[in-house]
PyMOL Python script that loads the backbone (N, CA, C, O; Angstrom):
from pymol import cmd

cmd.read_pdbstr("""\
ATOM      1  N   MET A   1     -14.910  27.847 -42.817  1.00  0.00           N
ATOM      2  CA  MET A   1     -13.160  28.111 -42.653  1.00  0.00           C
ATOM      3  C   MET A   1     -12.522  27.254 -41.934  1.00  0.00           C
ATOM      4  O   MET A   1     -13.017  27.043 -40.826  1.00  0.00           O
ATOM      5  N   VAL A   2     -11.373  26.563 -42.261  1.00  0.00           N
ATOM      6  CA  VAL A   2     -10.728  25.284 -41.862  1.00  0.00           C
ATOM      7  C   VAL A   2      -9.817  26.144 -40.930  1.00  0.00           C
ATOM      8  O   VAL A   2      -9.146  27.167 -41.066  1.00  0.00           O
ATOM      9  N   LYS A   3     -10.114  25.210 -39.857  1.00  0.00           N
ATOM     10  CA  LYS A   3      -9.232  25.425 -38.530  1.00  0.00           C
ATOM     11  C   LYS A   3      -7.866  24.624 -38.834  1.00  0.00           C
ATOM     12  O   LYS A   3      -7.902  23.570 -39.468  1.00  0.00           O
ATOM     13  N   THR A   4      -6.462  25.259 -38.275  1.00  0.00           N
ATOM     14  CA  THR A   4      -5.564  24.526 -38.314  1.00  0.00           C
ATOM     15  C   THR A   4      -4.803  24.442 -37.165  1.00  0.00           C
ATOM     16  O   THR A   4      -4.915  25.393 -36.391  1.00  0.00           O
ATOM     17  N   VAL A   5      -3.888  23.343 -36.787  1.00  0.00           N
ATOM     18  CA  VAL A   5      -3.155  23.592 -35.524  1.00  0.00           C
ATOM     19  C   VAL A   5      -1.470  23.192 -36.505  1.00  0.00           C
ATOM     20  O   VAL A   5      -1.345  22.669 -37.613  1.00  0.00           O
ATOM     21  N   THR A   6      -0.484  23.657 -35.613  1.00  0.00           N
ATOM     22  CA  THR A   6       0.851  23.973 -36.029  1.00  0.00           C
ATOM     23  C   THR A   6       1.527  23.495 -34.964  1.00  0.00           C
ATOM     24  O   THR A   6       1.794  24.222 -34.007  1.00  0.00           O
ATOM     25  N   PHE A   7       1.902  22.111 -35.028  1.00  0.00           N
ATOM     26  CA  PHE A   7       3.252  21.683 -34.233  1.00  0.00           C
ATOM     27  C   PHE A   7       4.472  21.987 -34.404  1.00  0.00           C
ATOM     28  O   PHE A   7       4.871  22.001 -35.569  1.00  0.00           O
ATOM     29  N   SER A   8       5.440  22.324 -33.293  1.00  0.00           N
ATOM     30  CA  SER A   8       6.591  22.853 -33.765  1.00  0.00           C
ATOM     31  C   SER A   8       7.441  22.364 -32.508  1.00  0.00           C
ATOM     32  O   SER A   8       6.960  22.178 -31.390  1.00  0.00           O
ATOM     33  N   PHE A   9       8.797  22.183 -32.864  1.00  0.00           N
ATOM     34  CA  PHE A   9       9.753  21.777 -31.854  1.00  0.00           C
ATOM     35  C   PHE A   9      11.149  22.425 -32.480  1.00  0.00           C
ATOM     36  O   PHE A   9      11.347  22.786 -33.640  1.00  0.00           O
ATOM     37  N   ASP A  10      12.236  22.464 -31.114  1.00  0.00           N
ATOM     38  CA  ASP A  10      13.543  23.360 -31.788  1.00  0.00           C
ATOM     39  C   ASP A  10      14.322  22.730 -30.303  1.00  0.00           C
ATOM     40  O   ASP A  10      14.017  22.932 -29.128  1.00  0.00           O
ATOM     41  N   SER A  11      15.391  21.930 -30.875  1.00  0.00           N
ATOM     42  CA  SER A  11      16.303  21.615 -29.492  1.00  0.00           C
ATOM     43  C   SER A  11      17.239  22.666 -29.243  1.00  0.00           C
ATOM     44  O   SER A  11      18.030  23.101 -30.079  1.00  0.00           O
ATOM     45  N   THR A  12      17.106  23.105 -27.924  1.00  0.00           N
ATOM     46  CA  THR A  12      18.323  23.955 -27.332  1.00  0.00           C
ATOM     47  C   THR A  12      19.348  23.461 -27.276  1.00  0.00           C
ATOM     48  O   THR A  12      20.339  24.191 -27.293  1.00  0.00           O
ATOM     49  N   LYS A  13      19.509  21.911 -27.181  1.00  0.00           N
ATOM     50  CA  LYS A  13      20.849  21.348 -27.090  1.00  0.00           C
ATOM     51  C   LYS A  13      21.622  21.015 -28.374  1.00  0.00           C
ATOM     52  O   LYS A  13      22.852  21.031 -28.408  1.00  0.00           O
ATOM     53  N   TYR A  14      20.865  20.718 -29.409  1.00  0.00           N
ATOM     54  CA  TYR A  14      21.308  20.243 -30.642  1.00  0.00           C
ATOM     55  C   TYR A  14      20.659  21.172 -31.855  1.00  0.00           C
ATOM     56  O   TYR A  14      19.494  21.038 -32.230  1.00  0.00           O
ATOM     57  N   PRO A  15      21.632  22.177 -32.434  1.00  0.00           N
ATOM     58  CA  PRO A  15      21.457  23.129 -33.043  1.00  0.00           C
ATOM     59  C   PRO A  15      20.950  22.129 -34.453  1.00  0.00           C
ATOM     60  O   PRO A  15      21.321  20.987 -34.726  1.00  0.00           O
ATOM     61  N   GLY A  16      20.006  22.994 -35.179  1.00  0.00           N
ATOM     62  CA  GLY A  16      19.446  22.496 -36.062  1.00  0.00           C
ATOM     63  C   GLY A  16      18.433  21.504 -36.167  1.00  0.00           C
ATOM     64  O   GLY A  16      17.601  21.443 -37.072  1.00  0.00           O
ATOM     65  N   VAL A  17      18.538  20.752 -35.227  1.00  0.00           N
ATOM     66  CA  VAL A  17      17.268  19.767 -34.723  1.00  0.00           C
ATOM     67  C   VAL A  17      15.939  20.488 -34.373  1.00  0.00           C
ATOM     68  O   VAL A  17      15.639  20.755 -33.209  1.00  0.00           O
ATOM     69  N   ALA A  18      15.102  20.811 -35.520  1.00  0.00           N
ATOM     70  CA  ALA A  18      13.923  21.270 -35.402  1.00  0.00           C
ATOM     71  C   ALA A  18      12.905  20.842 -36.417  1.00  0.00           C
ATOM     72  O   ALA A  18      13.368  20.291 -37.415  1.00  0.00           O
ATOM     73  N   ASP A  19      11.633  20.988 -36.349  1.00  0.00           N
ATOM     74  CA  ASP A  19      10.654  20.944 -37.072  1.00  0.00           C
ATOM     75  C   ASP A  19       9.437  21.581 -36.975  1.00  0.00           C
ATOM     76  O   ASP A  19       9.065  21.978 -35.870  1.00  0.00           O
ATOM     77  N   THR A  20       8.595  21.779 -38.189  1.00  0.00           N
ATOM     78  CA  THR A  20       7.053  22.719 -37.899  1.00  0.00           C
ATOM     79  C   THR A  20       6.255  22.025 -38.932  1.00  0.00           C
ATOM     80  O   THR A  20       6.838  21.821 -39.997  1.00  0.00           O
ATOM     81  N   GLU A  21       5.290  21.709 -38.844  1.00  0.00           N
ATOM     82  CA  GLU A  21       4.093  21.045 -39.599  1.00  0.00           C
ATOM     83  C   GLU A  21       2.831  21.581 -39.223  1.00  0.00           C
ATOM     84  O   GLU A  21       2.656  21.751 -38.016  1.00  0.00           O
ATOM     85  N   THR A  22       1.686  21.956 -40.203  1.00  0.00           N
ATOM     86  CA  THR A  22       0.680  22.286 -39.782  1.00  0.00           C
ATOM     87  C   THR A  22      -0.352  21.413 -40.425  1.00  0.00           C
ATOM     88  O   THR A  22      -0.134  20.979 -41.556  1.00  0.00           O
ATOM     89  N   PHE A  23      -1.339  21.154 -39.862  1.00  0.00           N
ATOM     90  CA  PHE A  23      -2.227  20.257 -40.236  1.00  0.00           C
ATOM     91  C   PHE A  23      -3.809  20.981 -39.982  1.00  0.00           C
ATOM     92  O   PHE A  23      -4.073  21.978 -39.310  1.00  0.00           O
ATOM     93  N   THR A  24      -4.563  20.261 -40.628  1.00  0.00           N
ATOM     94  CA  THR A  24      -6.016  20.575 -40.277  1.00  0.00           C
ATOM     95  C   THR A  24      -6.608  19.875 -38.968  1.00  0.00           C
ATOM     96  O   THR A  24      -6.003  18.941 -38.443  1.00  0.00           O
ATOM     97  N   LEU A  25      -7.670  20.306 -38.522  1.00  0.00           N
ATOM     98  CA  LEU A  25      -8.341  19.521 -37.484  1.00  0.00           C
ATOM     99  C   LEU A  25      -9.163  18.372 -37.815  1.00  0.00           C
ATOM    100  O   LEU A  25      -9.239  17.371 -37.102  1.00  0.00           O
ATOM    101  N   ASP A  26      -9.854  18.558 -39.049  1.00  0.00           N
ATOM    102  CA  ASP A  26     -10.350  17.309 -40.204  1.00  0.00           C
ATOM    103  C   ASP A  26      -9.216  16.460 -40.212  1.00  0.00           C
ATOM    104  O   ASP A  26      -9.486  15.343 -39.770  1.00  0.00           O
ATOM    105  N   GLN A  27      -7.965  16.618 -40.586  1.00  0.00           N
ATOM    106  CA  GLN A  27      -7.171  15.580 -40.268  1.00  0.00           C
ATOM    107  C   GLN A  27      -7.028  14.681 -39.482  1.00  0.00           C
ATOM    108  O   GLN A  27      -6.783  13.492 -39.689  1.00  0.00           O
ATOM    109  N   PHE A  28      -7.225  15.401 -38.269  1.00  0.00           N
ATOM    110  CA  PHE A  28      -7.251  14.460 -36.947  1.00  0.00           C
ATOM    111  C   PHE A  28      -8.505  14.133 -36.577  1.00  0.00           C
ATOM    112  O   PHE A  28      -8.576  13.486 -35.532  1.00  0.00           O
ATOM    113  N   GLY A  29      -9.529  14.393 -37.132  1.00  0.00           N
ATOM    114  CA  GLY A  29     -10.792  13.815 -36.830  1.00  0.00           C
ATOM    115  C   GLY A  29     -11.472  14.570 -35.526  1.00  0.00           C
ATOM    116  O   GLY A  29     -12.283  14.100 -34.729  1.00  0.00           O
ATOM    117  N   ILE A  30     -10.907  15.836 -35.560  1.00  0.00           N
ATOM    118  CA  ILE A  30     -11.469  16.718 -34.346  1.00  0.00           C
ATOM    119  C   ILE A  30     -12.456  17.407 -34.846  1.00  0.00           C
ATOM    120  O   ILE A  30     -12.446  18.115 -35.853  1.00  0.00           O
ATOM    121  N   ASP A  31     -13.585  17.112 -33.889  1.00  0.00           N
ATOM    122  CA  ASP A  31     -14.997  17.721 -34.238  1.00  0.00           C
ATOM    123  C   ASP A  31     -14.910  18.953 -33.232  1.00  0.00           C
ATOM    124  O   ASP A  31     -14.604  18.774 -32.053  1.00  0.00           O
ATOM    125  N   LEU A  32     -15.189  20.192 -33.745  1.00  0.00           N
ATOM    126  CA  LEU A  32     -15.232  21.606 -32.929  1.00  0.00           C
ATOM    127  C   LEU A  32     -16.284  21.479 -32.089  1.00  0.00           C
ATOM    128  O   LEU A  32     -16.243  22.207 -31.098  1.00  0.00           O
ATOM    129  N   ASN A  33     -17.383  20.630 -32.227  1.00  0.00           N
ATOM    130  CA  ASN A  33     -18.332  20.546 -31.031  1.00  0.00           C
ATOM    131  C   ASN A  33     -18.084  19.890 -30.034  1.00  0.00           C
ATOM    132  O   ASN A  33     -18.852  19.968 -29.075  1.00  0.00           O
ATOM    133  N   MET A  34     -16.825  18.975 -29.980  1.00  0.00           N
ATOM    134  CA  MET A  34     -16.291  18.535 -28.619  1.00  0.00           C
ATOM    135  C   MET A  34     -16.196  19.377 -27.481  1.00  0.00           C
ATOM    136  O   MET A  34     -15.935  20.563 -27.684  1.00  0.00           O
ATOM    137  N   ASP A  35     -16.338  19.034 -26.492  1.00  0.00           N
ATOM    138  CA  ASP A  35     -16.023  19.967 -25.392  1.00  0.00           C
ATOM    139  C   ASP A  35     -14.516  20.286 -25.565  1.00  0.00           C
ATOM    140  O   ASP A  35     -13.672  19.634 -26.180  1.00  0.00           O
ATOM    141  N   LYS A  36     -14.331  21.863 -24.623  1.00  0.00           N
ATOM    142  CA  LYS A  36     -12.943  22.607 -25.030  1.00  0.00           C
ATOM    143  C   LYS A  36     -12.328  21.543 -24.375  1.00  0.00           C
ATOM    144  O   LYS A  36     -11.404  21.271 -25.141  1.00  0.00           O
ATOM    145  N   LYS A  37     -12.263  20.751 -23.410  1.00  0.00           N
ATOM    146  CA  LYS A  37     -10.950  20.142 -22.512  1.00  0.00           C
ATOM    147  C   LYS A  37     -10.692  18.895 -23.375  1.00  0.00           C
ATOM    148  O   LYS A  37      -9.511  18.640 -23.613  1.00  0.00           O
ATOM    149  N   GLU A  38     -11.538  18.176 -23.820  1.00  0.00           N
ATOM    150  CA  GLU A  38     -11.479  17.011 -24.662  1.00  0.00           C
ATOM    151  C   GLU A  38     -10.597  17.165 -25.846  1.00  0.00           C
ATOM    152  O   GLU A  38      -9.750  16.321 -26.136  1.00  0.00           O
ATOM    153  N   ILE A  39     -10.859  18.543 -26.712  1.00  0.00           N
ATOM    154  CA  ILE A  39     -10.096  18.873 -27.721  1.00  0.00           C
ATOM    155  C   ILE A  39      -8.828  19.189 -27.282  1.00  0.00           C
ATOM    156  O   ILE A  39      -7.892  18.817 -27.990  1.00  0.00           O
ATOM    157  N   GLU A  40      -8.545  19.923 -26.052  1.00  0.00           N
ATOM    158  CA  GLU A  40      -6.908  20.014 -25.503  1.00  0.00           C
ATOM    159  C   GLU A  40      -6.290  18.695 -25.379  1.00  0.00           C
ATOM    160  O   GLU A  40      -5.182  18.330 -25.771  1.00  0.00           O
ATOM    161  N   THR A  41      -7.331  17.952 -24.677  1.00  0.00           N
ATOM    162  CA  THR A  41      -6.579  16.516 -24.614  1.00  0.00           C
ATOM    163  C   THR A  41      -6.189  15.799 -25.796  1.00  0.00           C
ATOM    164  O   THR A  41      -5.073  15.297 -25.661  1.00  0.00           O
ATOM    165  N   GLN A  42      -6.724  15.580 -26.902  1.00  0.00           N
ATOM    166  CA  GLN A  42      -6.747  14.893 -28.139  1.00  0.00           C
ATOM    167  C   GLN A  42      -5.355  16.033 -28.829  1.00  0.00           C
ATOM    168  O   GLN A  42      -4.606  15.587 -29.698  1.00  0.00           O
ATOM    169  N   MET A  43      -5.266  16.813 -28.540  1.00  0.00           N
ATOM    170  CA  MET A  43      -4.154  17.819 -29.319  1.00  0.00           C
ATOM    171  C   MET A  43      -3.146  17.690 -28.511  1.00  0.00           C
ATOM    172  O   MET A  43      -2.059  17.961 -29.020  1.00  0.00           O
ATOM    173  N   GLN A  44      -3.138  17.295 -27.174  1.00  0.00           N
ATOM    174  CA  GLN A  44      -1.976  16.970 -26.189  1.00  0.00           C
ATOM    175  C   GLN A  44      -1.105  15.631 -26.742  1.00  0.00           C
ATOM    176  O   GLN A  44       0.084  15.557 -27.049  1.00  0.00           O
ATOM    177  N   ARG A  45      -2.014  14.749 -26.745  1.00  0.00           N
ATOM    178  CA  ARG A  45      -1.686  13.277 -27.257  1.00  0.00           C
ATOM    179  C   ARG A  45      -1.215  13.260 -28.393  1.00  0.00           C
ATOM    180  O   ARG A  45      -0.117  12.716 -28.507  1.00  0.00           O
ATOM    181  N   LEU A  46      -1.849  13.828 -29.601  1.00  0.00           N
ATOM    182  CA  LEU A  46      -1.265  14.060 -31.066  1.00  0.00           C
ATOM    183  C   LEU A  46       0.170  14.791 -30.954  1.00  0.00           C
ATOM    184  O   LEU A  46       1.177  14.408 -31.550  1.00  0.00           O
ATOM    185  N   LEU A  47       0.102  15.879 -30.112  1.00  0.00           N
ATOM    186  CA  LEU A  47       1.796  16.531 -30.450  1.00  0.00           C
ATOM    187  C   LEU A  47       2.738  15.521 -29.738  1.00  0.00           C
ATOM    188  O   LEU A  47       3.890  15.435 -30.164  1.00  0.00           O
ATOM    189  N   GLU A  48       2.408  14.866 -28.848  1.00  0.00           N
ATOM    190  CA  GLU A  48       3.256  13.975 -28.328  1.00  0.00           C
ATOM    191  C   GLU A  48       3.747  12.870 -29.285  1.00  0.00           C
ATOM    192  O   GLU A  48       4.900  12.465 -29.431  1.00  0.00           O
ATOM    193  N   MET A  49       2.440  12.410 -30.004  1.00  0.00           N
ATOM    194  CA  MET A  49       2.966  11.350 -30.823  1.00  0.00           C
ATOM    195  C   MET A  49       3.866  11.806 -31.860  1.00  0.00           C
ATOM    196  O   MET A  49       4.787  11.154 -32.351  1.00  0.00           O
ATOM    197  N   TRP A  50       3.470  13.135 -32.183  1.00  0.00           N
ATOM    198  CA  TRP A  50       4.272  13.654 -33.602  1.00  0.00           C
ATOM    199  C   TRP A  50       5.714  14.014 -33.137  1.00  0.00           C
ATOM    200  O   TRP A  50       6.656  13.940 -33.926  1.00  0.00           O
ATOM    201  N   ILE A  51       5.845  14.340 -32.057  1.00  0.00           N
ATOM    202  CA  ILE A  51       7.461  14.759 -31.430  1.00  0.00           C
ATOM    203  C   ILE A  51       8.095  13.222 -31.305  1.00  0.00           C
ATOM    204  O   ILE A  51       9.285  13.074 -31.582  1.00  0.00           O
ATOM    205  N   TRP A  52       7.465  12.323 -30.974  1.00  0.00           N
ATOM    206  CA  TRP A  52       7.993  11.116 -30.530  1.00  0.00           C
ATOM    207  C   TRP A  52       8.323  10.256 -32.017  1.00  0.00           C
ATOM    208  O   TRP A  52       9.268   9.472 -32.111  1.00  0.00           O
ATOM    209  N   HIS A  53       7.486  10.519 -33.002  1.00  0.00           N
ATOM    210  CA  HIS A  53       7.753  10.169 -34.529  1.00  0.00           C
ATOM    211  C   HIS A  53       9.123  10.775 -35.047  1.00  0.00           C
ATOM    212  O   HIS A  53      10.213  10.292 -35.354  1.00  0.00           O
ATOM    213  N   LYS A  54       8.444  12.369 -34.994  1.00  0.00           N
ATOM    214  CA  LYS A  54      10.072  13.106 -35.608  1.00  0.00           C
ATOM    215  C   LYS A  54      11.394  12.725 -34.693  1.00  0.00           C
ATOM    216  O   LYS A  54      12.479  12.544 -35.245  1.00  0.00           O
ATOM    217  N   LEU A  55      11.267  12.633 -33.506  1.00  0.00           N
ATOM    218  CA  LEU A  55      12.517  12.166 -32.840  1.00  0.00           C
ATOM    219  C   LEU A  55      13.175  10.993 -32.842  1.00  0.00           C
ATOM    220  O   LEU A  55      14.385  10.856 -32.667  1.00  0.00           O
ATOM    221  N   ASN A  56      12.039   9.777 -33.126  1.00  0.00           N
ATOM    222  CA  ASN A  56      12.150   8.521 -32.856  1.00  0.00           C
ATOM    223  C   ASN A  56      12.613   8.035 -31.774  1.00  0.00           C
ATOM    224  O   ASN A  56      13.601   7.318 -31.623  1.00  0.00           O
ATOM    225  N   ILE A  57      11.779   8.493 -30.902  1.00  0.00           N
ATOM    226  CA  ILE A  57      11.799   8.270 -29.403  1.00  0.00           C
ATOM    227  C   ILE A  57      11.191   6.785 -29.070  1.00  0.00           C
ATOM    228  O   ILE A  57      10.093   6.298 -29.340  1.00  0.00           O
ATOM    229  N   SER A  58      12.207   6.309 -28.451  1.00  0.00           N
ATOM    230  CA  SER A  58      11.583   5.079 -27.848  1.00  0.00           C
ATOM    231  C   SER A  58      11.957   4.918 -26.350  1.00  0.00           C
ATOM    232  O   SER A  58      12.949   5.501 -25.913  1.00  0.00           O
ATOM    233  N   TYR A  59      11.130   4.086 -25.504  1.00  0.00           N
ATOM    234  CA  TYR A  59      11.783   4.058 -24.086  1.00  0.00           C
ATOM    235  C   TYR A  59      10.899   2.644 -23.723  1.00  0.00           C
ATOM    236  O   TYR A  59      10.184   1.946 -24.442  1.00  0.00           O
ATOM    237  N   SER A  60      11.284   2.531 -22.225  1.00  0.00           N
ATOM    238  CA  SER A  60      11.005   1.233 -21.599  1.00  0.00           C
ATOM    239  C   SER A  60      11.155   1.565 -20.075  1.00  0.00           C
ATOM    240  O   SER A  60      12.133   2.201 -19.682  1.00  0.00           O
ATOM    241  N   ILE A  61      10.218   1.147 -19.257  1.00  0.00           N
ATOM    242  CA  ILE A  61      10.036   0.987 -17.893  1.00  0.00           C
ATOM    243  C   ILE A  61      10.596  -0.244 -17.318  1.00  0.00           C
ATOM    244  O   ILE A  61      10.056  -1.310 -17.614  1.00  0.00           O
ATOM    245  N   VAL A  62      11.481  -0.230 -16.632  1.00  0.00           N
ATOM    246  CA  VAL A  62      11.857  -1.867 -16.210  1.00  0.00           C
ATOM    247  C   VAL A  62      11.895  -1.449 -14.415  1.00  0.00           C
ATOM    248  O   VAL A  62      12.587  -0.620 -13.824  1.00  0.00           O
ATOM    249  N   TYR A  63      10.754  -2.495 -13.856  1.00  0.00           N
ATOM    250  CA  TYR A  63      10.598  -2.354 -12.669  1.00  0.00           C
ATOM    251  C   TYR A  63      11.411  -3.399 -11.903  1.00  0.00           C
ATOM    252  O   TYR A  63      11.553  -4.411 -12.590  1.00  0.00           O
ATOM    253  N   ASP A  64      11.987  -3.481 -10.707  1.00  0.00           N
ATOM    254  CA  ASP A  64      12.974  -4.263 -10.087  1.00  0.00           C
ATOM    255  C   ASP A  64      11.469  -4.786  -8.766  1.00  0.00           C
ATOM    256  O   ASP A  64      10.753  -4.040  -8.099  1.00  0.00           O
ATOM    257  N   SER A  65      11.483  -5.830  -8.819  1.00  0.00           N
ATOM    258  CA  SER A  65      10.457  -6.410  -7.597  1.00  0.00           C
ATOM    259  C   SER A  65      11.504  -6.663  -6.272  1.00  0.00           C
ATOM    260  O   SER A  65      11.059  -7.091  -5.207  1.00  0.00           O
TER     261      SER A  65
END
""", "prot")
cmd.dss("prot")
cmd.show_as("cartoon", "prot")
cmd.util.cbc("prot")
cmd.orient("prot")
């Protein structure tokens, strides 16, 4: 059986800004024999990358000395 994950976001501030995509865990190279915590960490990282790509987010951090 193929396991899938669906990433989705919807802007409450900008109507119509939303997207949803479904991927197989194989597409991400996630092995179901991995520790549950490691799978959750990988999925969180992938979700953040997916959202940044969809919204074309960039950022910088500037420190004053």
